[in-house]
TORKOL-4160 file (C-alpha; in steps of 0.2 Angstrom, whole numbers, padded with zeros to 4 digits, m for minus):
208
<pt num="1" X="0005" Y="m0025" Z="m0037"/>
<pt num="2" X="m0005" Y="m0008" Z="m0037"/>
<pt num="3" X="m0020" Y="m0002" Z="m0045"/>
<pt num="4" X="m0029" Y="0013" Z="m0048"/>
<pt num="5" X="m0048" Y="0009" Z="m0051"/>
<pt num="6" X="m0059" Y="0022" Z="m0059"/>
<pt num="7" X="m0078" Y="0022" Z="m0061"/>
<pt num="8" X="m0081" Y="0029" Z="m0078"/>
<pt num="9" X="m0095" Y="0034" Z="m0091"/>
<pt num="10" X="m0082" Y="0032" Z="m0104"/>
<pt num="11" X="m0063" Y="0028" Z="m0108"/>
<pt num="12" X="m0053" Y="0024" Z="m0121"/>
<pt num="13" X="m0034" Y="0022" Z="m0127"/>
<pt num="14" X="m0026" Y="0029" Z="m0143"/>
<pt num="15" X="m0008" Y="0027" Z="m0149"/>
<pt num="16" X="m0002" Y="0040" Z="m0161"/>
<pt num="17" X="m0020" Y="0046" Z="m0165"/>
<pt num="18" X="m0024" Y="0027" Z="m0168"/>
<pt num="19" X="m0038" Y="0021" Z="m0157"/>
<pt num="20" X="m0033" Y="0006" Z="m0149"/>
<pt num="21" X="m0049" Y="0001" Z="m0137"/>
<pt num="22" X="m0063" Y="0010" Z="m0129"/>
<pt num="23" X="m0077" Y="0005" Z="m0116"/>
<pt num="24" X="m0093" Y="0014" Z="m0111"/>
<pt num="25" X="m0099" Y="0013" Z="m0093"/>
<pt num="26" X="m0088" Y="0003" Z="m0081"/>
<pt num="27" X="m0070" Y="0003" Z="m0074"/>
<pt num="28" X="m0053" Y="0010" Z="m0081"/>
<pt num="29" X="m0040" Y="0000" Z="m0072"/>
<pt num="30" X="m0022" Y="0005" Z="m0072"/>
<pt num="31" X="m0010" Y="m0008" Z="m0066"/>
<pt num="32" X="0007" Y="m0007" Z="m0059"/>
<pt num="33" X="0017" Y="m0024" Z="m0057"/>
<pt num="34" X="0032" Y="m0025" Z="m0045"/>
<pt num="35" X="0046" Y="m0036" Z="m0045"/>
<pt num="36" X="0039" Y="m0046" Z="m0030"/>
<pt num="37" X="0022" Y="m0050" Z="m0038"/>
<pt num="38" X="0016" Y="m0067" Z="m0039"/>
<pt num="39" X="m0001" Y="m0077" Z="m0045"/>
<pt num="40" X="m0006" Y="m0073" Z="m0026"/>
<pt num="41" X="m0006" Y="m0054" Z="m0031"/>
<pt num="42" X="m0016" Y="m0058" Z="m0048"/>
<pt num="43" X="m0029" Y="m0068" Z="m0040"/>
<pt num="44" X="m0032" Y="m0054" Z="m0027"/>
<pt num="45" X="m0033" Y="m0040" Z="m0039"/>
<pt num="46" X="m0044" Y="m0048" Z="m0051"/>
<pt num="47" X="m0055" Y="m0053" Z="m0037"/>
<pt num="48" X="m0056" Y="m0035" Z="m0031"/>
<pt num="49" X="m0058" Y="m0028" Z="m0048"/>
<pt num="50" X="m0074" Y="m0038" Z="m0052"/>
<pt num="51" X="m0082" Y="m0038" Z="m0035"/>
<pt num="52" X="m0079" Y="m0020" Z="m0028"/>
<pt num="53" X="m0096" Y="m0011" Z="m0027"/>
<pt num="54" X="m0094" Y="0004" Z="m0034"/>
<pt num="55" X="m0110" Y="0006" Z="m0043"/>
<pt num="56" X="m0129" Y="0010" Z="m0037"/>
<pt num="57" X="m0142" Y="m0002" Z="m0037"/>
<pt num="58" X="m0159" Y="m0001" Z="m0047"/>
<pt num="59" X="m0166" Y="0008" Z="m0033"/>
<pt num="60" X="m0151" Y="0021" Z="m0033"/>
<pt num="61" X="m0143" Y="0015" Z="m0017"/>
<pt num="62" X="m0125" Y="0020" Z="m0018"/>
<pt num="63" X="m0110" Y="0007" Z="m0017"/>
<pt num="64" X="m0121" Y="m0009" Z="m0020"/>
<pt num="65" X="m0116" Y="m0017" Z="m0036"/>
<pt num="66" X="m0101" Y="m0023" Z="m0044"/>
<pt num="67" X="m0094" Y="m0021" Z="m0061"/>
<pt num="68" X="m0100" Y="m0039" Z="m0065"/>
<pt num="69" X="m0117" Y="m0036" Z="m0057"/>
<pt num="70" X="m0121" Y="m0023" Z="m0068"/>
<pt num="71" X="m0113" Y="m0031" Z="m0083"/>
<pt num="72" X="m0102" Y="m0015" Z="m0088"/>
<pt num="73" X="m0084" Y="m0017" Z="m0096"/>
<pt num="74" X="m0067" Y="m0015" Z="m0090"/>
<pt num="75" X="m0052" Y="m0006" Z="m0097"/>
<pt num="76" X="m0035" Y="m0011" Z="m0091"/>
<pt num="77" X="m0020" Y="m0002" Z="m0094"/>
<pt num="78" X="m0002" Y="m0007" Z="m0088"/>
<pt num="79" X="0007" Y="0007" Z="m0080"/>
<pt num="80" X="0025" Y="0005" Z="m0072"/>
<pt num="81" X="0024" Y="0021" Z="m0066"/>
<pt num="82" X="0013" Y="0016" Z="m0051"/>
<pt num="83" X="0029" Y="0007" Z="m0044"/>
<pt num="84" X="0037" Y="0023" Z="m0043"/>
<pt num="85" X="0048" Y="0027" Z="m0028"/>
<pt num="86" X="0054" Y="0046" Z="m0026"/>
<pt num="87" X="0073" Y="0050" Z="m0022"/>
<pt num="88" X="0073" Y="0067" Z="m0018"/>
<pt num="89" X="0062" Y="0074" Z="m0033"/>
<pt num="90" X="0066" Y="0061" Z="m0046"/>
<pt num="91" X="0056" Y="0046" Z="m0048"/>
<pt num="92" X="0064" Y="0028" Z="m0049"/>
<pt num="93" X="0055" Y="0014" Z="m0056"/>
<pt num="94" X="0068" Y="m0001" Z="m0050"/>
<pt num="95" X="0054" Y="m0008" Z="m0041"/>
<pt num="96" X="0043" Y="m0011" Z="m0056"/>
<pt num="97" X="0045" Y="m0028" Z="m0065"/>
<pt num="98" X="0055" Y="m0027" Z="m0081"/>
<pt num="99" X="0046" Y="m0027" Z="m0097"/>
<pt num="100" X="0051" Y="m0044" Z="m0104"/>
<pt num="101" X="0045" Y="m0052" Z="m0087"/>
<pt num="102" X="0030" Y="m0040" Z="m0085"/>
<pt num="103" X="0023" Y="m0043" Z="m0102"/>
<pt num="104" X="0018" Y="m0061" Z="m0100"/>
<pt num="105" X="0012" Y="m0058" Z="m0082"/>
<pt num="106" X="0001" Y="m0044" Z="m0087"/>
<pt num="107" X="m0007" Y="m0055" Z="m0100"/>
<pt num="108" X="m0010" Y="m0068" Z="m0087"/>
<pt num="109" X="m0020" Y="m0055" Z="m0077"/>
<pt num="110" X="m0030" Y="m0051" Z="m0093"/>
<pt num="111" X="m0035" Y="m0069" Z="m0095"/>
<pt num="112" X="m0039" Y="m0071" Z="m0078"/>
<pt num="113" X="m0051" Y="m0057" Z="m0079"/>
<pt num="114" X="m0059" Y="m0063" Z="m0095"/>
<pt num="115" X="m0060" Y="m0082" Z="m0089"/>
<pt num="116" X="m0069" Y="m0075" Z="m0072"/>
<pt num="117" X="m0081" Y="m0062" Z="m0080"/>
<pt num="118" X="m0083" Y="m0061" Z="m0099"/>
<pt num="119" X="m0069" Y="m0061" Z="m0112"/>
<pt num="120" X="m0078" Y="m0048" Z="m0124"/>
<pt num="121" X="m0080" Y="m0036" Z="m0108"/>
<pt num="122" X="m0062" Y="m0035" Z="m0103"/>
<pt num="123" X="m0053" Y="m0022" Z="m0115"/>
<pt num="124" X="m0034" Y="m0019" Z="m0116"/>
<pt num="125" X="m0022" Y="m0004" Z="m0121"/>
<pt num="126" X="m0006" Y="m0008" Z="m0129"/>
<pt num="127" X="0008" Y="m0015" Z="m0120"/>
<pt num="128" X="0024" Y="m0004" Z="m0119"/>
<pt num="129" X="0017" Y="0008" Z="m0131"/>
<pt num="130" X="0016" Y="0027" Z="m0128"/>
<pt num="131" X="m0003" Y="0029" Z="m0125"/>
<pt num="132" X="m0016" Y="0043" Z="m0123"/>
<pt num="133" X="m0028" Y="0037" Z="m0111"/>
<pt num="134" X="m0045" Y="0047" Z="m0111"/>
<pt num="135" X="m0054" Y="0044" Z="m0095"/>
<pt num="136" X="m0071" Y="0052" Z="m0090"/>
<pt num="137" X="m0072" Y="0048" Z="m0072"/>
<pt num="138" X="m0090" Y="0046" Z="m0066"/>
<pt num="139" X="m0092" Y="0055" Z="m0048"/>
<pt num="140" X="m0078" Y="0056" Z="m0047"/>
<pt num="141" X="m0074" Y="0039" Z="m0039"/>
<pt num="142" X="m0056" Y="0033" Z="m0039"/>
<pt num="143" X="m0050" Y="0018" Z="m0028"/>
<pt num="144" X="m0032" Y="0014" Z="m0025"/>
<pt num="145" X="m0028" Y="m0005" Z="m0022"/>
<pt num="146" X="m0012" Y="m0012" Z="m0016"/>
<pt num="147" X="m0010" Y="m0031" Z="m0015"/>
<pt num="148" X="m0006" Y="m0038" Z="0002"/>
<pt num="149" X="0010" Y="m0045" Z="m0003"/>
<pt num="150" X="0017" Y="m0029" Z="m0011"/>
<pt num="151" X="0034" Y="m0022" Z="m0006"/>
<pt num="152" X="0034" Y="m0008" Z="0006"/>
<pt num="153" X="0042" Y="0010" Z="0003"/>
<pt num="154" X="0060" Y="0008" Z="0008"/>
<pt num="155" X="0059" Y="0021" Z="0022"/>
<pt num="156" X="0045" Y="0011" Z="0030"/>
<pt num="157" X="0055" Y="m0005" Z="0029"/>
<pt num="158" X="0070" Y="0004" Z="0037"/>
<pt num="159" X="0058" Y="0011" Z="0050"/>
<pt num="160" X="0051" Y="m0007" Z="0054"/>
<pt num="161" X="0068" Y="m0015" Z="0055"/>
<pt num="162" X="0074" Y="m0003" Z="0068"/>
<pt num="163" X="0059" Y="m0006" Z="0078"/>
<pt num="164" X="0061" Y="m0024" Z="0077"/>
<pt num="165" X="0080" Y="m0022" Z="0082"/>
<pt num="166" X="0074" Y="m0013" Z="0098"/>
<pt num="167" X="0061" Y="m0026" Z="0102"/>
<pt num="168" X="0074" Y="m0039" Z="0101"/>
<pt num="169" X="0086" Y="m0029" Z="0111"/>
<pt num="170" X="0073" Y="m0027" Z="0125"/>
<pt num="171" X="0069" Y="m0047" Z="0124"/>
<pt num="172" X="0089" Y="m0050" Z="0125"/>
<pt num="173" X="0090" Y="m0042" Z="0143"/>
<pt num="174" X="0077" Y="m0054" Z="0148"/>
<pt num="175" X="0061" Y="m0051" Z="0159"/>
<pt num="176" X="0071" Y="m0051" Z="0177"/>
<pt num="177" X="0085" Y="m0039" Z="0171"/>
<pt num="178" X="0073" Y="m0027" Z="0164"/>
<pt num="179" X="0061" Y="m0029" Z="0179"/>
<pt num="180" X="0075" Y="m0025" Z="0191"/>
<pt num="181" X="0080" Y="m0010" Z="0181"/>
<pt num="182" X="0063" Y="m0004" Z="0182"/>
<pt num="183" X="0061" Y="m0008" Z="0201"/>
<pt num="184" X="0080" Y="m0002" Z="0206"/>
<pt num="185" X="0076" Y="0013" Z="0218"/>
<pt num="186" X="0084" Y="0030" Z="0214"/>
<pt num="187" X="0098" Y="0037" Z="0225"/>
<pt num="188" X="0090" Y="0052" Z="0234"/>
<pt num="189" X="0100" Y="0068" Z="0232"/>
<pt num="190" X="0108" Y="0074" Z="0248"/>
<pt num="191" X="0105" Y="0092" Z="0255"/>
<pt num="192" X="0123" Y="0099" Z="0256"/>
<pt num="193" X="0116" Y="0111" Z="0271"/>
<pt num="194" X="0110" Y="0096" Z="0280"/>
<pt num="195" X="0121" Y="0087" Z="0294"/>
<pt num="196" X="0121" Y="0068" Z="0295"/>
<pt num="197" X="0114" Y="0060" Z="0311"/>
<pt num="198" X="0131" Y="0058" Z="0320"/>
<pt num="199" X="0134" Y="0077" Z="0318"/>
<pt num="200" X="0117" Y="0080" Z="0325"/>
<pt num="201" X="0121" Y="0069" Z="0340"/>
<pt num="202" X="0137" Y="0079" Z="0342"/>
<pt num="203" X="0129" Y="0096" Z="0341"/>
<pt num="204" X="0117" Y="0091" Z="0353"/>
<pt num="205" X="0129" Y="0085" Z="0366"/>
<pt num="206" X="0138" Y="0102" Z="0365"/>
<pt num="207" X="0122" Y="0111" Z="0367"/>
<pt num="208" X="0119" Y="0102" Z="0384"/>
């Protein structure tokens, strides 16, 4: 799961000029749900969203208070495009969870946020609708979150697989064999102008 968290002075969602929801000071959270997400990802994201210290304390000390500490609001918007994987210049969204599965999953996130914080402090957009999201970023402060079990980029996965294959190949050689390869002396290149020891003996005998 991926999330873009923005500290805002105000944020709102409209659908076709019709206001859906709005908040004052707080956080606007764009959430991208992947095919691989589980309840573990939900728990991680809810904990981070509500406990990230993105606000000043009463003495003006930065990064000291969470949205719950300040009793500010949270506006959540489902955004499958966060699960984009580029194929050349074209975005591909096959990593995103399909709408028929992601809607109940997203509703579960909202319920978890409301039960952990206060129900009236968690606002939502309109799932699956074409929305206009108005965000007045404060700072600006924008944090990107990725849950630990989120799928990796295919290129990164391929790179890791190659590295793992190389390690397995090295292990299959065994420590003694690889050690012998490292310890084996390299043959010295012979000088074509130099004579062997026997030739040297013969030449010296001829000179005498």
